C-alpha positions in Angstrom: 0.5 -0.2 -0.1 1.4 3.3 -0.7 0.2 6.7 0.6 0.4 9.8 -0.7 -0.1 14.3 0.8 -2.1 15.9 -2.3 -3.9 18.8 -2.6 -5.7 19.8 -5.2 -7.1 22.7 -7.0 -8.0 24.6 -10.3 -6.7 27.3 -12.4 -10.1 28.7 -14.6 -12.0 25.2 -13.8 -9.0 23.6 -15.1 -8.4 21.0 -12.3 -5.0 19.5 -11.1 -4.5 16.4 -7.9 -0.8 18.2 -6.2 1.7 16.2 -5.2 4.3 17.1 -2.9 7.8 14.0 -4.1 10.5 16.2 -3.0 13.3 13.7 -3.9 11.7 11.8 -6.8 11.0 8.5 -4.3 7.4 7.8 -5.6 7.1 6.0 -8.7 4.2 6.2 -10.8 3.2 4.4 -13.3 0.1 5.0 -16.1 -2.3 3.8 -14.2 -1.7 5.3 -10.7 -1.7 8.3 -12.6 -5.1 7.6 -14.8 -6.4 5.6 -10.7 -5.5 9.0 -8.7 -6.8 11.4 -12.2 -10.4 9.2 -12.3 -13.2 11.0 -11.4 -15.5 8.2 -10.0 -12.9 6.2 -8.4 -9.7 8.3 -7.8 -9.4 11.7 -6.6 -10.5 13.1 -10.3 -8.5 15.5 -12.2 -7.3 16.9 -15.7 -3.5 16.0 -15.0 -1.3 15.0 -12.3 0.8 17.8 -11.1 3.9 16.7 -9.1 6.5 18.8 -6.7 10.4 17.3 -7.3 13.0 19.5 -6.6 15.3 19.5 -9.7 18.3 17.8 -9.0 16.9 14.8 -8.7 14.8 14.9 -12.0 18.0 13.2 -14.4 16.8 15.0 -17.3 16.9 18.5 -16.2 20.4 19.7 -16.8 19.8 23.8 -14.8 19.8 25.5 -12.1 19.4 21.8 -9.0 17.8 23.6 -6.4 14.5 25.0 -8.4 11.6 23.0 -8.1 10.7 20.8 -11.5 7.0 20.2 -12.3 6.0 16.6 -13.6 3.0 17.1 -15.1 0.6 14.1 -16.4 -1.9 14.0 -18.6 -5.5 12.0 -17.2 -4.5 9.3 -19.5 -1.0 8.5 -18.0 1.2 10.0 -20.4 3.5 12.8 -20.1 3.2 17.0 -20.8 6.3 18.7 -21.3 4.2 22.0 -20.5 1.2 23.2 -18.9 0.1 26.6 -18.5 -2.6 26.8 -16.4 -1.2 23.8 -14.3 2.1 25.7 -13.7 0.1 28.4 -11.9 -1.6 26.2 -9.9 1.8 24.7 -9.0 3.4 27.7 -7.9 -0.3 28.6 -6.2 1.0 25.4 -4.1 4.5 26.2 -3.7 3.7 29.8 -2.2 1.0 28.2 0.3 3.5 25.4 1.4 6.0 28.2 2.0 8.6 26.7 -0.4 8.4 29.6 -2.6 8.7 33.6 -2.5 5.0 34.9 -3.3 7.3 37.6 -5.4 9.2 35.6 -8.4 9.4 31.8 -8.6 11.8 30.6 -11.3 9.7 26.8 -12.4 12.1 23.9 -13.9 10.0 22.0 -16.5 10.5 19.7 -19.7 9.7 23.1 -21.7 13.0 24.5 -20.4 13.0 27.0 -16.9 9.7 29.6 -16.8 9.0 32.4 -14.3 5.8 33.2 -12.3 4.9 36.2 -10.5 1.7 36.6 -7.8 0.4 39.8 -9.3 -1.4 42.9 -7.5 -4.8 41.3 -7.4 -3.5 37.9 -6.7 -3.9 36.2 -10.4 -0.4 34.8 -11.5 1.5 35.9 -13.9 3.9 33.0 -16.0 6.1 33.0 -18.8 4.8 30.5 -21.7 8.2 30.5 -23.4 8.3 31.7 -27.5 5.2 30.6 -29.6 6.6 28.8 -32.7 3.6 28.8 -35.5 4.1 26.5 -38.6 3.8 28.0 -42.3 2.0 25.1 -43.7 -1.7 24.3 -42.6 -2.9 21.3 -41.4 -6.7 20.2 -40.9 -8.8 18.8 -38.1 -12.0 16.7 -38.7 -15.2 17.2 -36.4 -18.8 15.1 -37.3 -17.7 14.8 -40.9 -16.1 18.4 -41.1 -12.8 18.9 -42.4 -11.5 22.2 -40.9 -8.1 23.5 -42.4 -5.8 24.4 -39.3 -2.6 26.0 -37.8 0.1 24.1 -36.1 1.4 25.8 -33.2 3.9 25.0 -30.7 3.9 26.1 -27.3 6.0 23.6 -25.3 3.7 21.3 -26.1 1.5 20.8 -29.8 -1.5 22.6 -30.8 -4.4 22.8 -34.2 -5.8 25.7 -33.7 -8.7 26.0 -35.6 -10.0 29.5 -36.4 -13.9 29.4 -36.7 -15.9 32.0 -38.4 -17.7 34.8 -36.2 -20.6 33.5 -37.2 -20.1 30.2 -36.3 -21.7 28.5 -33.4 -18.5 27.6 -31.0 -21.2 26.8 -28.2 -23.3 23.9 -30.4 -20.1 22.0 -31.8 -20.0 18.5 -30.0 -16.4 18.1 -28.3 -17.7 14.9 -26.9 -17.1 13.3 -30.6 -13.7 11.7 -31.5 -11.4 14.5 -33.7 -9.1 13.5 -36.0 -6.5 15.0 -36.9 -3.1 14.4 -38.9 -1.4 11.8 -36.8 1.5 12.0 -40.1 2.4 15.8 -38.4 1.1 14.8 -34.5 2.5 11.4 -34.1 1.6 11.9 -30.3 -1.4 13.6 -30.4 -2.4 17.1 -30.6 -4.3 19.7 -28.5 -7.5 21.2 -30.7 -8.3 24.7 -30.3 -11.6 25.6 -31.5 -11.8 29.9 -31.9 -13.7 33.0 -32.3 -11.8 36.0 -32.6 -14.2 38.8 -32.6 -11.3 41.1 -32.6 -7.8 40.4 -32.3 -7.5 41.0 -28.3 -11.4 39.4 -27.7 -11.2 35.1 -28.2 -13.9 32.7 -27.0 -12.6 29.3 -27.3 -13.1 25.6 -26.1 -10.6 22.7 -26.4 -10.3 19.5 -26.6 -6.9 18.3 -24.6 -4.8 15.0 -25.8 -5.2 12.5 -23.0 -8.3 14.5 -21.4 -11.1 15.4 -23.8 -12.3 18.7 -23.4 -11.9 20.8 -20.8 -12.9 23.5 -18.7 -9.9 25.7 -20.1 -6.2 25.2 -21.9 -3.4 28.0 -20.9 -1.2 27.0 -23.8 -4.4 26.5 -25.9 -4.6 30.2 -24.9 -1.4 31.4 -26.0 -2.0 29.6 -29.1 -5.0 30.6 -30.2 -4.4 34.3 -29.3 -1.1 34.0 -31.9 -2.9 32.3 -34.4 -5.9 35.3 -34.1 -3.3 37.7 -34.3 -1.3 36.5 -37.2 -4.2 36.3 -39.2 -6.5 39.9 -38.0 -3.0 42.1 -37.9 -0.2 39.8 -39.9 2.2 39.9 -36.6 1.8 36.8 -33.9 2.3 39.7 -31.2 -0.3 41.8 -28.6 -2.3 41.3 -26.1 -5.6 39.3 -25.4 -8.8 39.0 -23.7 -9.5 34.6 -23.9 -12.6 33.6 -22.6 -12.6 29.7 -21.6 -15.1 27.4 -20.4 -13.9 28.0 -17.1 -13.6 31.7 -16.6 -11.1 34.5 -17.9 -7.3 34.0 -19.0 -5.3 37.2 -20.3 -2.8 36.6 -23.0 0.7 39.0 -23.9 2.7 38.1 -27.1 6.1 39.6 -27.8 8.4 37.8 -30.1 10.8 36.7 -27.4 8.1 35.4 -25.1 4.5 34.8 -24.0 3.0 35.5 -20.9 -0.3 34.4 -19.7 -2.3 35.6 -16.4 -4.7 33.9 -14.7 -6.5 33.0 -11.2 -4.8 29.3 -9.8 -6.6 28.2 -6.2 -5.7 24.8 -4.2 -9.2 24.2 -2.8 -8.4 21.1 -0.8 -6.1 18.6 1.0 -6.0 14.9 1.8 -4.2 11.5 2.4 -4.7 8.7 -0.2 -4.1 5.1 -0.7 -3.1 3.4 -4.4 -4.8 0.9 -4.5 -2.6 -2.4 -5.2 
């Protein structure tokens, strides 16, 4: 029997279980992660965040004293980056007195990230440089093929820019999605976005390993970049992105993307993994 302490929280209703595993001693299999994230038999979450001292993660070659964010999707697969998860990860560290409130440096598989707590209580995080593919790709839903734009934000996205009069809320995102497996061999996060203006977006996301979620931080960044380039010719500027779980602010510069939004720890407890 393996027992562990956990916290649970959300960032614009993208919810996660957080586990402190300072020395990388808790060996979690994909099956363990699936049980933890199961909403009927486990703790229930879109994904799992494990806080490990970076010196104990063999793949990390940077500063050893940072906290490493080891993120797993609900299906047990590993993802390099999660924008909402990053903010909740830092909120947890702050509340556990494991990090300062003003500036927190976090190690991730996608590189080092920086998070600040703002005056209004929201958290602002660096997302790295956004890379947009020049060649279009495609997504299929309900027998319809949509043109999509490939975007890399530490993880892969295919963004579908809908017309202003398209019914975003009417899309049945519980249906299977098709995409170019040759282009995205490890799967892809898919965003459907309606842009009233370059700085006002509405977004729904289907995340690989999870299905539709109420919010996706990297997806908001990807959608903002696609909308900005399509409507202004430049993937730069500020955007307010409305997702099912709330509102996120995105800032795009040539060197860096920034994501700002709330993050809240709602519960703490103890759990035991089944044999």
